[in-house]
N, CA, C and O atoms as a DFTB+ gen file, in Angstrom:
492 C
 N C O
     1  1      16.603      -5.005       5.566
     2  2      15.372      -5.763       5.491
     3  2      14.889      -5.812       4.047
     4  3      14.900      -4.798       3.349
     5  1      14.471      -6.978       3.606
     6  2      13.907      -7.138       2.276
     7  2      12.389      -7.055       2.396
     8  3      11.778      -7.850       3.111
     9  1      11.792      -6.121       1.718
    10  2      10.346      -5.963       1.689
    11  2       9.875      -6.255       0.269
    12  3      10.411      -5.705      -0.694
    13  1       8.884      -7.110       0.142
    14  2       8.450      -7.558      -1.173
    15  2       7.116      -6.941      -1.584
    16  3       6.245      -6.685      -0.753
    17  1       6.985      -6.712      -2.874
    18  2       5.758      -6.175      -3.468
    19  2       4.553      -7.033      -3.092
    20  3       4.633      -8.262      -3.086
    21  1       3.454      -6.387      -2.784
    22  2       2.160      -6.986      -2.434
    23  2       2.075      -7.426      -0.978
    24  3       1.005      -7.825      -0.518
    25  1       3.190      -7.361      -0.241
    26  2       3.164      -7.719       1.178
    27  2       2.759      -6.509       2.011
    28  3       3.018      -5.360       1.654
    29  1       2.117      -6.811       3.133
    30  2       1.671      -5.773       4.056
    31  2       2.557      -5.798       5.289
    32  3       2.791      -6.850       5.884
    33  1       3.045      -4.628       5.663
    34  2       3.887      -4.438       6.841
    35  2       3.291      -3.321       7.677
    36  3       2.597      -2.453       7.148
    37  1       3.552      -3.331       8.976
    38  2       3.277      -2.147       9.784
    39  2       4.432      -1.184       9.539
    40  3       5.602      -1.563       9.593
    41  1       4.078       0.067       9.269
    42  2       5.069       1.085       8.932
    43  2       4.796       2.334       9.766
    44  3       3.651       2.750       9.943
    45  1       5.874       2.914      10.267
    46  2       5.783       4.138      11.065
    47  2       5.785       5.326      10.110
    48  3       6.815       5.666       9.529
    49  1       4.620       5.953       9.954
    50  2       4.473       7.076       9.018
    51  2       4.528       8.407       9.760
    52  3       3.516       9.095       9.897
    53  1       5.697       8.757      10.230
    54  2       5.911      10.037      10.888
    55  2       7.226      10.599      10.366
    56  3       8.136       9.803      10.131
    57  1       7.397      11.849      10.174
    58  2       6.392      12.890      10.333
    59  2       5.478      12.944       9.108
    60  3       5.890      12.577       8.007
    61  1       4.277      13.389       9.293
    62  2       3.296      13.602       8.231
    63  2       2.596      14.916       8.532
    64  3       2.776      15.485       9.608
    65  1       1.811      15.393       7.603
    66  2       1.089      16.640       7.851
    67  2      -0.258      16.604       7.142
    68  3      -0.504      15.763       6.277
    69  1      -1.114      17.528       7.524
    70  2      -2.409      17.674       6.868
    71  2      -3.233      16.410       6.907
    72  3      -3.381      15.792       7.961
    73  1      -3.775      16.017       5.762
    74  2      -4.663      14.857       5.682
    75  2      -3.930      13.560       5.363
    76  3      -4.566      12.544       5.081
    77  1      -2.599      13.582       5.403
    78  2      -1.833      12.368       5.132
    79  2      -2.053      11.348       6.248
    80  3      -2.180      11.712       7.417
    81  1      -2.097      10.075       5.877
    82  2      -2.194       9.009       6.861
    83  2      -0.939       9.052       7.719
    84  3       0.171       9.170       7.199
    85  1      -1.114       8.958       9.021
    86  2       0.012       9.087       9.941
    87  2      -0.018       7.972      10.967
    88  3      -0.940       7.157      10.994
    89  1       1.004       7.947      11.812
    90  2       1.093       6.947      12.868
    91  2       1.672       5.644      12.348
    92  3       2.259       5.593      11.267
    93  1       1.499       4.599      13.130
    94  2       1.933       3.263      12.728
    95  2       0.714       2.543      12.194
    96  3      -0.291       2.397      12.889
    97  1       0.810       2.095      10.954
    98  2      -0.348       1.462      10.319
    99  2       0.106       0.457       9.283
   100  3       1.247       0.505       8.823
   101  1      -0.786      -0.457       8.912
   102  2      -0.432      -1.390       7.846
   103  2      -0.360      -0.662       6.506
   104  3      -1.146       0.243       6.229
   105  1       0.597      -1.077       5.687
   106  2       0.778      -0.508       4.358
   107  2       1.157      -1.629       3.399
   108  3       1.801      -2.603       3.788
   109  1       0.753      -1.480       2.147
   110  2       1.098      -2.441       1.095
   111  2       2.296      -1.908       0.335
   112  3       2.316      -0.749      -0.080
   113  1       3.295      -2.758       0.154
   114  2       4.446      -2.390      -0.683
   115  2       4.008      -2.498      -2.147
   116  3       3.515      -3.541      -2.576
   117  1       4.190      -1.410      -2.913
   118  2       3.798      -1.423      -4.326
   119  2       4.972      -1.196      -5.267
   120  3       4.825      -1.318      -6.484
   121  1       6.137      -0.866      -4.715
   122  2       7.301      -0.675      -5.584
   123  2       7.743      -2.020      -6.162
   124  3       7.445      -3.085      -5.623
   125  1       8.447      -1.929      -7.253
   126  2       8.921      -3.102      -7.985
   127  2       9.947      -3.888      -7.176
   128  3      10.797      -3.299      -6.508
   129  1       9.869      -5.209      -7.233
   130  2      10.850      -6.021      -6.522
   131  2      12.267      -5.832      -7.062
   132  3      13.236      -6.098      -6.352
   133  1      12.399      -5.376      -8.309
   134  2      13.755      -5.089      -8.810
   135  2      14.392      -3.973      -7.992
   136  3      15.613      -3.954      -7.834
   137  1      13.599      -3.045      -7.470
   138  2      14.100      -2.020      -6.562
   139  2      14.131      -2.533      -5.127
   140  3      15.098      -2.302      -4.400
   141  1      13.074      -3.225      -4.722
   142  2      12.967      -3.699      -3.342
   143  2      14.115      -4.621      -2.947
   144  3      14.525      -4.635      -1.786
   145  1      14.636      -5.385      -3.895
   146  2      15.711      -6.343      -3.613
   147  2      17.112      -5.746      -3.758
   148  3      18.105      -6.400      -3.439
   149  1      17.186      -4.516      -4.234
   150  2      18.484      -3.854      -4.411
   151  2      18.937      -3.272      -3.074
   152  3      18.310      -2.353      -2.548
   153  1      20.020      -3.806      -2.530
   154  2      20.506      -3.415      -1.202
   155  2      20.845      -1.929      -1.114
   156  3      20.712      -1.329      -0.047
   157  1      21.276      -1.335      -2.208
   158  2      21.663       0.084      -2.186
   159  2      20.460       1.019      -2.313
   160  3      20.610       2.231      -2.158
   161  1      19.287       0.487      -2.587
   162  2      18.085       1.287      -2.763
   163  2      17.315       1.257      -1.451
   164  3      16.726       0.232      -1.109
   165  1      17.309       2.352      -0.718
   166  2      16.709       2.380       0.616
   167  2      15.253       2.827       0.644
   168  3      14.638       2.859       1.709
   169  1      14.697       3.169      -0.508
   170  2      13.320       3.645      -0.559
   171  2      12.365       2.544      -0.989
   172  3      12.729       1.639      -1.740
   173  1      11.131       2.640      -0.497
   174  2      10.041       1.748      -0.891
   175  2       8.826       2.619      -1.176
   176  3       8.631       3.647      -0.528
   177  1       8.021       2.217      -2.129
   178  2       6.769       2.926      -2.368
   179  2       5.650       2.086      -1.782
   180  3       5.567       0.877      -2.001
   181  1       4.785       2.767      -1.023
   182  2       3.750       2.066      -0.269
   183  2       2.392       2.747      -0.460
   184  3       2.300       3.907      -0.860
   185  1       1.346       1.978      -0.158
   186  2      -0.014       2.507      -0.083
   187  2      -0.509       2.228       1.329
   188  3      -0.569       1.070       1.741
   189  1      -0.867       3.274       2.078
   190  2      -1.374       3.081       3.433
   191  2      -2.746       2.402       3.446
   192  3      -3.525       2.501       2.497
   193  1      -3.008       1.717       4.543
   194  2      -4.284       1.045       4.767
   195  2      -4.914       1.661       6.010
   196  3      -4.224       1.946       6.988
   197  1      -6.226       1.864       5.965
   198  2      -6.943       2.411       7.114
   199  2      -8.175       1.562       7.413
   200  3      -8.699       0.867       6.543
   201  1      -8.620       1.635       8.661
   202  2      -9.886       1.002       9.034
   203  2     -10.939       2.066       9.336
   204  3     -12.010       1.750       9.854
   205  1     -10.644       3.311       9.018
   206  2     -11.581       4.419       9.245
   207  2     -12.830       4.225       8.383
   208  3     -12.740       4.032       7.171
   209  1     -13.985       4.279       9.024
   210  2     -15.263       4.043       8.349
   211  2     -15.533       5.032       7.211
   212  3     -16.266       4.710       6.276
   213  1     -14.960       6.206       7.279
   214  2     -15.257       7.204       6.237
   215  2     -14.792       6.773       4.848
   216  3     -15.265       7.315       3.849
   217  1     -13.874       5.806       4.766
   218  2     -13.352       5.355       3.477
   219  2     -14.023       4.087       2.970
   220  3     -13.615       3.563       1.933
   221  1     -15.032       3.578       3.659
   222  2     -15.616       2.291       3.300
   223  2     -16.563       2.336       2.107
   224  3     -17.061       1.291       1.689
   225  1     -16.820       3.485       1.561
   226  2     -17.581       3.519       0.310
   227  2     -16.574       3.303      -0.815
   228  3     -15.518       3.936      -0.856
   229  1     -16.916       2.415      -1.709
   230  2     -15.968       2.091      -2.782
   231  2     -15.820       3.300      -3.708
   232  3     -16.805       3.931      -4.088
   233  1     -14.587       3.604      -4.057
   234  2     -14.298       4.704      -4.970
   235  2     -13.202       4.300      -5.929
   236  3     -12.649       3.207      -5.804
   237  1     -12.874       5.151      -6.883
   238  2     -11.879       4.798      -7.907
   239  2     -10.448       4.712      -7.385
   240  3      -9.575       4.184      -8.074
   241  1     -10.192       5.226      -6.172
   242  2      -8.819       5.192      -5.635
   243  2      -8.737       4.405      -4.327
   244  3      -7.753       4.519      -3.597
   245  1      -9.765       3.608      -4.027
   246  2      -9.761       2.803      -2.806
   247  2     -10.001       1.346      -3.130
   248  3     -10.685       1.014      -4.098
   249  1      -9.429       0.475      -2.309
   250  2      -9.620      -0.975      -2.463
   251  2     -10.059      -1.518      -1.113
   252  3      -9.344      -1.394      -0.119
   253  1     -11.239      -2.117      -1.087
   254  2     -11.779      -2.678       0.144
   255  2     -11.097      -4.005       0.463
   256  3     -10.909      -4.848      -0.414
   257  1     -10.733      -4.175       1.723
   258  2     -10.061      -5.390       2.194
   259  2     -10.837      -5.909       3.407
   260  3     -11.037      -5.178       4.376
   261  1     -11.267      -7.157       3.353
   262  2     -12.059      -7.741       4.436
   263  2     -11.182      -8.164       5.602
   264  3     -10.013      -8.506       5.428
   265  1     -11.769      -8.135       6.796
   266  2     -11.085      -8.637       7.996
   267  2     -10.556     -10.042       7.695
   268  3     -11.274     -10.878       7.147
   269  1      -9.311     -10.289       8.053
   270  2      -8.690     -11.588       7.817
   271  2      -7.952     -11.681       6.497
   272  3      -7.025     -12.479       6.355
   273  1      -8.361     -10.865       5.525
   274  2      -7.662     -10.853       4.236
   275  2      -6.245     -10.341       4.466
   276  3      -6.061      -9.281       5.064
   277  1      -5.256     -11.070       4.004
   278  2      -3.840     -10.725       4.214
   279  2      -3.545     -10.548       5.701
   280  3      -2.658      -9.783       6.081
   281  1      -4.300     -11.266       6.540
   282  2      -4.151     -11.250       8.008
   283  2      -4.467      -9.897       8.640
   284  3      -3.993      -9.607       9.738
   285  1      -5.253      -9.072       7.970
   286  2      -5.640      -7.785       8.560
   287  2      -6.618      -8.021       9.711
   288  3      -7.528      -8.840       9.583
   289  1      -6.444      -7.320      10.828
   290  2      -7.283      -7.552      12.002
   291  2      -8.695      -6.968      11.898
   292  3      -9.571      -7.335      12.682
   293  1      -8.928      -6.058      10.935
   294  2     -10.227      -5.394      10.782
   295  2     -10.550      -5.232       9.306
   296  3      -9.659      -5.306       8.460
   297  1     -11.841      -5.010       8.991
   298  2     -12.177      -4.558       7.650
   299  2     -11.390      -3.276       7.408
   300  3     -11.316      -2.415       8.285
   301  1     -10.807      -3.150       6.226
   302  2      -9.893      -2.038       5.956
   303  2     -10.023      -1.562       4.521
   304  3     -10.738      -2.154       3.712
   305  1      -9.320      -0.487       4.225
   306  2      -9.317       0.095       2.884
   307  2      -7.897       0.535       2.536
   308  3      -7.255       1.242       3.312
   309  1      -7.407       0.113       1.365
   310  2      -6.122       0.610       0.851
   311  2      -6.403       1.913       0.112
   312  3      -7.295       1.972      -0.734
   313  1      -5.642       2.953       0.435
   314  2      -5.869       4.300      -0.095
   315  2      -4.837       4.640      -1.163
   316  3      -3.782       5.195      -0.855
   317  1      -5.136       4.308      -2.415
   318  2      -4.182       4.549      -3.506
   319  2      -3.870       6.034      -3.662
   320  3      -2.782       6.381      -4.122
   321  1      -4.793       6.915      -3.295
   322  2      -4.546       8.359      -3.410
   323  2      -3.583       8.856      -2.329
   324  3      -3.250      10.041      -2.295
   325  1      -3.135       7.957      -1.446
   326  2      -2.139       8.308      -0.431
   327  2      -0.785       7.634      -0.719
   328  3       0.070       7.557       0.164
   329  1      -0.597       7.155      -1.933
   330  2       0.662       6.496      -2.308
   331  2       1.832       7.416      -1.958
   332  3       1.778       8.624      -2.189
   333  1       2.888       6.826      -1.400
   334  2       4.037       7.628      -0.985
   335  2       5.286       6.761      -0.966
   336  3       5.205       5.533      -0.978
   337  1       6.427       7.409      -0.936
   338  2       7.706       6.714      -0.853
   339  2       8.312       6.978       0.518
   340  3       8.319       8.109       1.005
   341  1       8.817       5.918       1.128
   342  2       9.386       5.997       2.473
   343  2      10.770       5.367       2.483
   344  3      11.154       4.681       1.536
   345  1      11.510       5.599       3.546
   346  2      12.758       4.895       3.790
   347  2      12.411       3.555       4.430
   348  3      11.557       3.495       5.314
   349  1      13.066       2.479       3.993
   350  2      12.729       1.147       4.508
   351  2      12.969       0.999       6.011
   352  3      12.487       0.041       6.615
   353  1      13.701       1.926       6.624
   354  2      13.917       1.865       8.066
   355  2      12.619       2.099       8.848
   356  3      12.569       1.838      10.050
   357  1      11.582       2.583       8.184
   358  2      10.296       2.828       8.849
   359  2       9.450       1.563       8.997
   360  3       8.407       1.592       9.649
   361  1       9.889       0.455       8.399
   362  2       9.156      -0.806       8.534
   363  2       9.349      -1.344       9.943
   364  3      10.457      -1.332      10.481
   365  1       8.254      -1.817      10.535
   366  2       8.285      -2.389      11.877
   367  2       8.020      -3.890      11.775
   368  3       6.913      -4.300      11.425
   369  1       9.014      -4.704      12.074
   370  2       8.831      -6.153      12.113
   371  2       8.704      -6.816      10.753
   372  3       9.136      -6.286       9.730
   373  1       8.104      -7.979      10.778
   374  2       7.948      -8.807       9.581
   375  2       6.609      -8.528       8.900
   376  3       5.734      -7.882       9.477
   377  1       6.458      -9.014       7.680
   378  2       5.198      -8.865       6.955
   379  2       4.078      -9.546       7.735
   380  3       4.273     -10.608       8.325
   381  1       2.911      -8.922       7.729
   382  2       1.764      -9.540       8.395
   383  2       0.929     -10.352       7.421
   384  3       0.145     -11.204       7.840
   385  1       1.084     -10.101       6.131
   386  2       0.310     -10.833       5.134
   387  2       0.657     -10.363       3.740
   388  3       1.526      -9.515       3.538
   389  1      -0.055     -10.944       2.778
   390  2       0.176     -10.621       1.374
   391  2      -1.166     -10.490       0.672
   392  3      -2.073     -11.293       0.891
   393  1      -1.287      -9.466      -0.179
   394  2      -2.507      -9.327      -0.966
   395  2      -2.570     -10.411      -2.019
   396  3      -1.545     -10.818      -2.565
   397  1      -3.769     -10.878      -2.305
   398  2      -3.967     -11.844      -3.383
   399  2      -3.667     -11.158      -4.712
   400  3      -3.622      -9.930      -4.794
   401  1      -3.468     -11.950      -5.729
   402  2      -3.207     -11.392      -7.059
   403  2      -4.370     -10.516      -7.507
   404  3      -4.163      -9.462      -8.108
   405  1      -5.604     -10.955      -7.213
   406  2      -6.792     -10.191      -7.591
   407  2      -6.819      -8.834      -6.898
   408  3      -7.082      -7.818      -7.540
   409  1      -6.550      -8.807      -5.587
   410  2      -6.550      -7.540      -4.852
   411  2      -5.405      -6.643      -5.299
   412  3      -5.554      -5.422      -5.346
   413  1      -4.265      -7.240      -5.626
   414  2      -3.133      -6.435      -6.096
   415  2      -3.479      -5.786      -7.441
   416  3      -3.112      -4.637      -7.687
   417  1      -4.178      -6.513      -8.303
   418  2      -4.608      -5.929      -9.580
   419  2      -5.589      -4.781      -9.344
   420  3      -5.531      -3.764     -10.035
   421  1      -6.491      -4.938      -8.370
   422  2      -7.411      -3.847      -8.017
   423  2      -6.637      -2.625      -7.523
   424  3      -6.959      -1.490      -7.875
   425  1      -5.619      -2.871      -6.708
   426  2      -4.817      -1.765      -6.185
   427  2      -4.037      -1.083      -7.301
   428  3      -3.949       0.144      -7.330
   429  1      -3.476      -1.850      -8.210
   430  2      -2.762      -1.262      -9.347
   431  2      -3.703      -0.379     -10.160
   432  3      -3.319       0.708     -10.591
   433  1      -4.944      -0.847     -10.374
   434  2      -5.920      -0.043     -11.116
   435  2      -6.264       1.231     -10.351
   436  3      -6.407       2.296     -10.951
   437  1      -6.397       1.127      -9.033
   438  2      -6.706       2.303      -8.216
   439  2      -5.576       3.338      -8.302
   440  3      -5.835       4.541      -8.337
   441  1      -4.330       2.867      -8.334
   442  2      -3.188       3.786      -8.483
   443  2      -3.236       4.461      -9.854
   444  3      -3.027       5.669      -9.963
   445  1      -3.512       3.680     -10.895
   446  2      -3.642       4.257     -12.238
   447  2      -4.773       5.276     -12.284
   448  3      -4.638       6.322     -12.919
   449  1      -5.891       4.982     -11.613
   450  2      -7.010       5.932     -11.559
   451  2      -6.577       7.227     -10.881
   452  3      -6.883       8.318     -11.362
   453  1      -5.874       7.104      -9.776
   454  2      -5.426       8.292      -9.035
   455  2      -4.487       9.153      -9.882
   456  3      -4.600      10.379      -9.891
   457  1      -3.578       8.516     -10.580
   458  2      -2.593       9.243     -11.388
   459  2      -3.121       9.583     -12.783
   460  3      -2.422      10.210     -13.579
   461  1      -4.352       9.168     -13.073
   462  2      -4.975       9.359     -14.397
   463  2      -4.081       8.841     -15.509
   464  3      -3.863       9.512     -16.517
   465  1      -3.572       7.642     -15.309
   466  2      -2.773       6.976     -16.342
   467  2      -3.673       5.971     -17.044
   468  3      -4.077       4.978     -16.440
   469  1      -3.991       6.214     -18.304
   470  2      -4.865       5.262     -19.019
   471  2      -4.097       3.987     -19.368
   472  3      -2.886       4.006     -19.588
   473  1      -4.827       2.902     -19.410
   474  2      -4.227       1.642     -19.855
   475  2      -4.269       1.648     -21.381
   476  3      -5.328       1.823     -21.983
   477  1      -3.108       1.454     -21.994
   478  2      -3.023       1.475     -23.438
   479  2      -2.582       0.098     -23.932
   480  3      -1.860      -0.625     -23.245
   481  1      -3.021      -0.235     -25.108
   482  2      -2.615      -1.502     -25.713
   483  2      -1.110      -1.472     -25.967
   484  3      -0.553      -0.457     -26.383
   485  1      -0.469      -2.608     -25.706
   486  2       0.965      -2.677     -25.979
   487  2       1.210      -2.772     -27.471
   488  3       0.465      -3.428     -28.199
   489  1       2.260      -2.110     -27.914
   490  2       2.594      -2.089     -29.353
   491  2       3.619      -3.152     -29.626
   492  3       4.047      -3.317     -30.769
């Protein structure tokens, strides 16, 4: 299966432990398409999405997503602090939607915030 960056898929996140997002849930693919399109590369990096109300306050590692955005069935939140790498066999079905360029930029910033990677001017 080819999974593309910025697309949202339902992904089976088991086994998990502790406070990690678990179960089958929508996730955004954030890994580079140069890896995603490589048939020999079986891993994908994803950011889980939740509709849990406790995450609806905007923070430096969360991105708010409105119901209907990228075909999401509920108001939701992408959790950049839960970024993880999975085997592509955990994807269930086809993509349900795609984040807009603006939302993808917000998510990229949230990942940088989580990893404390400053944006530096290119030399």
